[in-house]
N, C-alpha and C positions, 0 to 999 in steps of 0.2 A: 377231245382226242381224235375224232375224225378229222377235224381241221388241221391239227398238228401233223397227222399222218400224211395228209394231202400236200401240205406245205413242204414236208420233208421230201416227198416224191418230186416236187416241181420247184425246187429252190430257185431255179434260174428264171422263173416266170411268175413271181408272186403276184404281180399286178393282175395278170390275165386270170390267175386262180381267183383272186378276190372279186374280180368282175364277174366270173361265173357264179360265185358263191352269192353275190348281191342279186344277180339275175334270177337265181333259183328262189330266193326270198321274195323278190318281187312278183314272181309267178304265183307263189302261194298267197301273198297278200291280195293280188288281183282276183284270184278265184274265190277267196273268202268274201271279199267285198262284193263280187258278182252275185254270190249266193244270198248275201244279206239284202241287196237291192231287190233280187227276185222274191224274197220273202216279203219285203216291204210293199213291192208293186202288186203282189197277189191279192190284195184286199186285207181287210182287218182280220179275217179268219180263213187262211188258205186251207184247201182240202187237206184232211188229216194225213192221207197217204203222201201227198206231195210235200207237206211240211216236214213230215217225219224224214223223208228221203233227203230233203235239202239240209235239215239239221245234221242228220248222220254224216252227210258228205262234208259239211262245214266242220264238224267235230274231228273227223279224220284228218282234214287239212290243218286244222289248228294244232293237233298232235304232231303232225309232221313239220309244221313250221316251228314248233318248240324244240324239236330235235336238233335244230341248228343252234349252236352256241357260239358266243364270241362278241366282240365289240361291233361287228358289222351291223347286227340287228339290234336297234335300240330297244331297251326293255319297255319303254313308253309305247312303242308301237304294238309290241305284243300285248301289253295291257289293254290297249284300246280295242284290239280284236277280241281279246278274252271277254271283256266286259260286254261287248256287242253280242257275242255268241250266247252268253247266259241270258242277257236281256231278251234276245230274239226268241229264245226258248222258254220265256216267261219264268225264269229262275227255277226250271226243273232240270233234273239230271237225266231223265229218260231220253235216249237217243244220243246222249254225249258220253257214253261210257268210255269210248276210245280216247277222249280228250281229258277225262278227269284227272288222271295222274299229272299231266302237264299243266293243267289249270291250277291244281292244288300246289305244285311246286312253285309256280310263278306268283301266286298270291302270297304264299308264305314268305318267299324271298323278298317280296315287295314290302310286306308288313314289317319284316325284321330289318331290312336295309335301307329303305326309303326314309331316312331320317332328316331331321332338319325342318325348319319353319315352313319352307316353300313346298315341301312334299307331303304335307299332311293330307291334302285331298286324295292323292292316289293311294296313300296308306289307308285312308278310311274306306275307299272303294274296294281295295283288296280285302279288308276285314269283312265288310258286309257280303261281298260275293263269296268269301270262304264258306259262309254259313249256307249258301244255296247248294254247296257240293254235298251236303248231308253225309259228312265224314266227321265222326265225334272226336277223332284224334287231334283235331285243331282247337278243341275247347280250351285247353290251357293257354294256348297262344291268344285266343280271343278274350279270355278273362285278364290276362296281362295287358291287353290293349285298352281295357277299361280304365287303366291308370295313365294313359297317354296324356301329354301336356295339352293336346288340342281336343277341344270338345267335340269336333266333328268326328274324330277318330273314335272317341268314346262312344258316341251315339251310334256309329256304324258297327262297332264291336258288339254292342247290345242288340242291334238289328240282327247281326250274324248269329248270335247266341239264340235269339228268338226263333230264327229259321231253323235252327238245329233242335229247338226244344231241349236245350241242354240243361236238364234239371240240376245237375251238379253245380251249375253256376247261379242257382237261385238266390242264395244268400248274398253273393257279391252284387247281383242285380238289384236286390232290395236296397243295399247300401247306396248304390248309384241313384236309384229312384228317390231316396230319401235325403241324400246329402250333396249330390253334385250340384254345383252352382249353375250349370247350363240347363235351361228349360227343355231344349231338344234331347239332350242326353238322359234327362229324368223321364221324359215322355217315352223314348225308345226302350228304356229299361222297363218301364211299366208295361208297354205293349209286349215285350219279350216275356215277362211273367204271365201276362194274360193268355199268351199263346201256349204256355206250358200247362195251363188249366183246361185247354180245349180237349 
């Protein structure tokens, strides 16, 4: 809606507007990548205060980046940044509160729409990272992903359910552990069940 309104205001200069739009996205990407590099270069365990401040700043920028919608920003780039954000925060939600809604929406959309043989890897990554958000409302979606045609997606969905300790998915995970033809999917289901017993 914001983009449509801006386009309506400046119909005579669409190219210039798109250029500004892309420049804003580039600025956010650069800032996020700079913070990721700073975290990486700070040693294996940056000072808690510094790490918290960087992750918080990173989360805010991710949320602002996600507020831009449209074809100009490829979803793949958003996913790359989102995955990196959670990985750098060791798959914890502390400090990422401002970015959680945007991350959740991005991962859900990817899991539901990134269909086809060539997109199973990002679909699986979205499933496993959804579990890190600690939001039980995504459990039905992850349970459904346990039936995906690709074993990678099934194993990632099991990982996500394990991260959530989603006890309501216990029976479905038992079925995967006992019957799935893929060894990794079976192992991930077993690990998820073990997490629920901790």
